[in-house]
C-alpha positions as CSV (number, residue, x, y, z in Angstrom):
1,M,-4.8,31.0,8.1
2,E,-1.3,32.0,7.3
3,Q,-0.2,28.3,7.1
4,A,-3.2,27.5,4.9
5,N,-2.2,30.2,2.4
6,H,1.4,28.8,2.4
7,L,0.2,25.3,1.7
8,A,-2.1,26.5,-1.0
9,N,0.7,28.3,-2.8
10,L,2.3,25.0,-3.7
11,P,-0.5,23.4,-5.7
12,I,-1.5,26.8,-7.1
13,K,2.0,27.0,-8.5
14,C,2.2,23.5,-10.0
15,L,-1.5,22.8,-11.0
16,Q,-0.9,24.1,-14.5
17,Q,2.9,23.6,-14.6
18,E,3.4,21.0,-17.3
19,Y,7.2,20.5,-16.9
20,P,9.2,18.8,-15.5
21,N,6.9,15.9,-15.9
22,K,7.1,12.1,-15.3
23,L,4.7,10.2,-17.6
24,N,4.0,6.6,-16.4
25,Q,3.0,5.7,-19.9
26,L,3.0,2.5,-22.0
27,L,3.7,3.4,-25.6
28,I,2.2,1.1,-28.3
29,D,3.5,3.2,-31.1
30,D,4.8,6.7,-31.9
31,S,1.2,8.1,-32.3
32,E,1.1,8.1,-28.5
33,L,4.1,10.4,-28.2
34,L,2.1,13.4,-27.0
35,S,2.7,16.1,-24.5
36,P,1.5,15.6,-20.9
37,K,-1.2,18.2,-21.3
38,E,-2.5,16.5,-24.5
39,L,-2.5,13.1,-22.8
40,H,-4.0,14.4,-19.5
41,P,-5.7,17.8,-19.9
42,V,-6.9,17.7,-16.3
43,F,-4.1,16.2,-14.4
44,Y,-0.9,17.2,-16.3
45,G,0.6,19.5,-13.7
46,C,2.6,18.9,-10.5
47,F,5.1,16.5,-12.1
48,D,2.9,13.4,-12.4
49,W,-0.8,12.4,-12.7
50,H,-1.4,11.3,-9.1
51,S,0.3,14.4,-7.6
52,S,-1.8,16.6,-9.8
53,V,-4.9,14.8,-8.5
54,H,-4.1,15.4,-4.8
55,G,-3.0,18.9,-5.7
56,H,-6.5,19.5,-6.9
57,W,-7.9,17.9,-3.7
58,S,-5.7,20.2,-1.6
59,L,-7.1,23.3,-3.1
60,V,-10.7,22.1,-2.9
61,Y,-10.1,21.1,0.8
62,L,-8.6,24.5,1.6
63,L,-11.5,26.4,-0.1
64,N,-13.9,24.3,1.9
65,N,-12.3,25.0,5.2
66,F,-10.9,28.6,4.8
67,S,-13.4,31.1,3.5
68,D,-10.9,33.9,3.4
69,L,-8.2,31.9,1.6
70,A,-5.9,34.2,-0.4
71,N,-6.1,33.9,-4.2
72,K,-9.5,32.2,-3.8
73,E,-10.8,33.4,-7.2
74,E,-7.6,32.4,-9.0
75,I,-7.9,28.9,-7.4
76,I,-11.5,28.5,-8.5
77,R,-10.7,29.6,-12.0
78,K,-7.8,27.1,-12.3
79,L,-10.1,24.3,-11.0
80,Q,-12.8,25.3,-13.5
81,I,-10.4,25.3,-16.4
82,N,-8.9,21.9,-15.5
83,L,-12.0,20.1,-14.4
84,S,-14.1,20.8,-17.4
85,K,-16.4,18.2,-18.8
86,E,-14.4,18.0,-22.1
87,N,-11.1,17.5,-20.2
88,I,-12.6,14.7,-18.1
89,E,-13.8,13.0,-21.2
90,K,-10.3,13.0,-22.6
91,E,-8.9,11.5,-19.3
92,I,-11.5,8.8,-19.6
93,L,-10.4,8.0,-23.2
94,Y,-6.9,7.5,-21.8
95,F,-8.1,5.2,-19.1
96,N,-10.1,3.2,-21.7
97,K,-7.1,2.3,-23.8
98,A,-6.7,-1.4,-23.7
99,H,-3.1,-1.2,-22.5
100,E,-3.8,1.3,-19.8
101,K,-6.4,-0.6,-17.6
102,S,-4.0,-0.6,-14.7
103,Y,-2.9,3.1,-15.0
104,E,-2.5,4.7,-11.6
105,R,-3.8,1.6,-9.8
106,T,-4.5,2.0,-6.9
107,Y,-2.8,5.1,-5.6
108,G,-4.1,7.6,-8.1
109,W,-7.5,6.0,-8.1
110,N,-7.6,6.4,-4.3
111,W,-6.8,10.1,-4.5
112,L,-9.3,10.7,-7.2
113,L,-12.1,9.4,-5.1
114,K,-10.9,11.7,-2.3
115,L,-11.1,14.6,-4.7
116,Q,-14.6,13.5,-5.8
117,L,-15.7,13.4,-2.1
118,E,-14.3,16.8,-1.4
119,L,-16.2,18.3,-4.3
120,E,-19.4,16.6,-3.3
121,I,-19.3,17.7,0.3
122,S,-18.4,21.3,-0.6
123,K,-20.9,24.1,0.0
124,E,-19.1,26.4,-2.4
125,A,-21.0,27.3,-5.5
126,F,-18.2,26.3,-7.9
127,A,-18.0,22.7,-6.6
128,K,-21.2,21.0,-7.7
129,P,-20.7,21.4,-11.4
130,L,-17.1,20.2,-11.1
131,A,-18.2,17.2,-9.1
132,E,-20.7,16.3,-11.9
133,N,-17.9,16.7,-14.5
134,L,-15.6,14.4,-12.6
135,K,-18.2,11.8,-11.7
136,P,-17.9,9.7,-14.9
137,L,-14.2,9.1,-14.3
138,T,-14.9,8.3,-10.6
139,N,-17.5,5.8,-11.7
140,L,-15.1,4.2,-14.1
141,L,-12.5,3.8,-11.3
142,I,-15.1,2.2,-9.0
143,E,-15.6,-0.3,-11.8
144,R,-11.9,-0.9,-12.0
145,Y,-11.6,-1.4,-8.3
146,T,-14.5,-3.9,-8.4
147,E,-12.9,-5.9,-11.2
148,F,-9.3,-5.8,-9.8
149,L,-9.6,-6.5,-6.1
150,P,-10.8,-10.1,-6.3
151,K,-7.9,-10.8,-8.6
152,L,-5.3,-9.4,-6.2
153,L,-4.5,-12.7,-4.3
154,Y,-1.9,-11.1,-2.1
155,P,-1.7,-7.5,-0.7
156,I,1.1,-5.2,-1.8
157,R,2.8,-4.1,1.5
158,V,5.4,-1.6,0.3
159,G,5.6,1.9,1.5
160,T,5.2,3.4,-2.0
161,H,2.5,4.0,-4.6
162,S,1.2,0.4,-5.0
163,N,0.5,-0.1,-1.2
164,T,-2.9,-1.9,-1.2
165,A,-4.1,-0.7,2.2
166,F,-3.7,3.0,1.4
167,G,-5.2,2.4,-2.0
168,L,-8.5,1.4,-0.3
169,T,-8.8,4.0,2.4
170,N,-10.2,7.0,0.5
171,A,-12.1,4.6,-1.7
172,W,-13.9,3.2,1.4
173,D,-14.7,6.8,2.7
174,Y,-16.3,7.6,-0.7
175,A,-18.2,4.3,-0.7
176,V,-19.6,5.1,2.7
177,F,-20.4,8.7,1.9
178,T,-22.3,7.7,-1.2
179,K,-24.0,4.7,0.5
180,N,-22.7,2.4,-2.2
181,D,-23.2,-0.9,-0.4
182,A,-21.9,-3.0,-3.3
183,F,-18.6,-1.0,-3.4
184,Q,-18.3,-1.2,0.4
185,N,-18.7,-5.0,0.3
186,V,-16.0,-5.4,-2.4
187,I,-13.6,-3.4,-0.3
188,K,-14.4,-5.0,3.0
189,E,-14.4,-8.6,1.7
190,N,-11.1,-8.2,0.0
191,A,-9.5,-6.2,2.8
192,L,-10.4,-8.8,5.4
193,R,-9.3,-11.6,3.1
194,M,-5.9,-10.0,2.7
195,Y,-5.3,-8.5,6.2
196,F,-7.5,-10.0,8.9
197,T,-5.1,-12.8,9.9
198,D,-2.0,-10.5,10.1
199,E,-0.2,-10.3,13.4
200,N,2.9,-8.4,14.8
201,C,3.5,-5.9,12.1
202,P,7.3,-5.3,12.1
203,F,7.4,-1.6,13.1
204,T,11.2,-1.8,13.3
205,W,11.4,-2.5,9.6
206,E,10.1,1.1,9.0
207,P,11.3,3.1,7.4
208,S,12.5,1.6,4.2
209,G,14.7,3.9,2.3
210,T,12.2,5.6,0.0
211,D,8.9,5.0,1.8
212,F,6.2,7.7,1.8
213,L,3.5,5.6,3.3
214,S,3.7,3.6,6.5
215,P,2.8,0.0,5.6
216,C,1.9,-0.9,9.2
217,M,-0.1,2.3,9.9
218,E,-1.9,2.3,6.5
219,E,-3.1,-1.3,7.2
220,I,-4.3,-0.1,10.6
221,G,-6.1,2.9,9.0
222,L,-7.9,0.6,6.6
223,L,-9.1,-1.9,9.2
224,Q,-10.0,0.9,11.6
225,R,-12.5,2.0,9.0
226,I,-14.1,-1.3,8.1
227,L,-14.3,-3.2,11.4
228,P,-16.6,-2.5,14.3
229,E,-14.9,-1.2,17.5
230,T,-14.6,-4.4,19.5
231,E,-13.4,-6.5,16.5
232,F,-11.0,-3.8,15.4
233,L,-9.3,-3.4,18.9
234,K,-9.1,-7.2,19.2
235,W,-7.3,-7.4,15.8
236,L,-5.1,-4.4,16.6
237,K,-3.9,-6.0,19.9
238,K,-2.5,-8.8,17.8
239,F,-1.3,-6.7,14.9
240,A,0.3,-3.8,16.8
241,P,0.5,-4.6,20.5
242,S,3.2,-2.0,21.1
243,L,0.8,0.9,20.2
244,F,-1.1,0.1,23.4
245,K,1.9,0.8,25.6
246,K,1.9,4.3,27.1
247,D,5.7,4.5,26.7
248,F,5.5,3.7,23.0
249,N,7.9,5.9,21.0
250,W,8.7,6.3,17.3
251,Q,11.3,8.5,15.9
252,P,10.4,10.5,12.7
253,A,12.2,9.4,9.5
254,K,15.1,11.7,8.6
255,V,15.8,12.9,5.1
256,S,19.4,13.2,4.0
257,D,18.9,15.1,0.8
258,R,15.6,16.9,0.0
259,T,16.7,17.6,-3.6
260,D,16.6,13.9,-4.3
261,G,13.1,13.0,-5.5
262,H,13.1,9.6,-3.9
263,L,14.8,10.3,-0.6
264,V,12.4,13.1,0.1
265,H,9.7,10.5,0.2
266,L,10.5,10.1,3.9
267,D,8.8,13.4,4.7
268,G,5.7,11.9,3.3
269,L,6.1,8.8,5.5
270,N,6.1,11.1,8.6
271,F,2.8,12.6,7.4
272,S,1.4,9.1,6.8
273,R,2.3,8.0,10.2
274,A,0.8,11.2,11.7
275,W,-2.6,11.0,10.0
276,N,-3.0,7.4,11.1
277,L,-1.8,8.0,14.7
278,F,-4.1,11.0,14.9
279,A,-7.0,8.9,13.8
280,L,-6.4,6.3,16.5
281,S,-6.0,8.9,19.2
282,N,-9.2,10.7,18.1
283,Q,-11.4,7.7,17.9
284,Y,-10.1,5.9,21.0
285,P,-8.7,8.6,23.3
286,K,-8.8,6.5,26.4
287,K,-6.6,3.9,24.9
288,F,-4.4,5.9,22.5
289,S,-4.2,9.5,23.7
290,H,-0.4,9.0,24.0
291,L,-0.2,8.6,20.3
292,N,-1.3,12.2,19.7
293,K,2.0,13.6,20.8
294,I,3.9,11.2,18.6
295,A,1.8,12.2,15.6
296,T,2.3,15.9,16.3
297,I,6.1,15.3,16.5
298,H,6.0,13.6,13.1
299,L,3.9,16.3,11.6
300,Q,6.0,19.2,12.9
301,F,9.3,17.4,12.0
302,S,8.6,17.5,8.2
303,L,6.3,20.5,7.9
304,P,9.0,23.1,7.5
305,S,10.6,21.2,4.6
306,I,7.6,21.4,2.2
307,V,8.2,25.0,1.4
308,D,12.0,24.8,1.0
309,G,12.0,25.6,-2.7
310,N,12.8,22.0,-3.9
311,Y,10.2,20.9,-6.5
312,E,11.0,17.3,-5.6
313,G,8.9,17.7,-2.5
314,E,6.9,20.9,-3.3
315,H,4.8,19.3,-6.0
316,W,3.2,16.8,-3.6
317,L,4.1,17.1,0.1
318,A,1.6,19.9,0.8
319,S,-1.2,17.4,0.1
320,F,0.2,15.0,2.6
321,A,0.6,17.7,5.3
322,L,-3.0,18.7,4.7
323,R,-4.2,15.1,5.0
324,A,-2.5,15.0,8.4
325,F,-4.1,18.3,9.5
326,E,-7.5,17.1,8.2
327,V,-7.4,14.2,10.7
328,K,-5.7,16.2,13.5
329,K,-8.6,18.7,13.9
């Protein structure tokens, strides 16, 4: 409980903190020179749009799982202010600009669908109206996914925002939860087209200097979702044979300067590895129980750093830690 309260304090602090702010904005003319809050009345805090989205998810997740969470009423009030119907409508207007069709593709889209899912599964009274408010933006992003994925001829395999595999994971979970067969088919068909023939992922290439996602493990996390057990394990044996070895070892990524907004990404990489390793260990304990220890080492290695007072990591890393804890339990 104490750890939950600590992790909640970070998104509470930044959810309505407008500055510093990084706008990933394409300007057509000077009429678009507006403040972050004017442009994005829901997701203007926590430094950038996507970090604000998963900051909102973090708080809803914590409210769903810790009934005695400190500052509960304050958190709900902040969520209700931000996720109002009127604010969501303004976010949709931004996404509907002709020159912003690719805005936050697919990293921010993926987190927004996770936020939508968390609101929809919640038993808390505040959540249902907010889920209904957010749904039109979610539906728009599902349309964007459906339009975009067939056009993406090659997957993006980097360890940063545009990583295609991660960008489909939460989307798949939401498609399954809502029994949206058409959306599931779009994700599955394109994921298999891009990834099913992959072999021998180069684990030794990780980490790249500013990764916050594990390219190898995020691909595994996606295929683990969409393939049946026999087919998945057969694929995994070709893609990541080293994971099957009981003496497999993987050292956590080290951060040389946590005041550097890019170098601190590597703490996120440790959490990304952790949540995917936990997922394998949980689903296939007879084959991958040895991965649980490695996942725990990665989680514990970076966990102390997310409350170190540096906004470069504070504004987003709590969400990554919670994502790992969500899978670990």
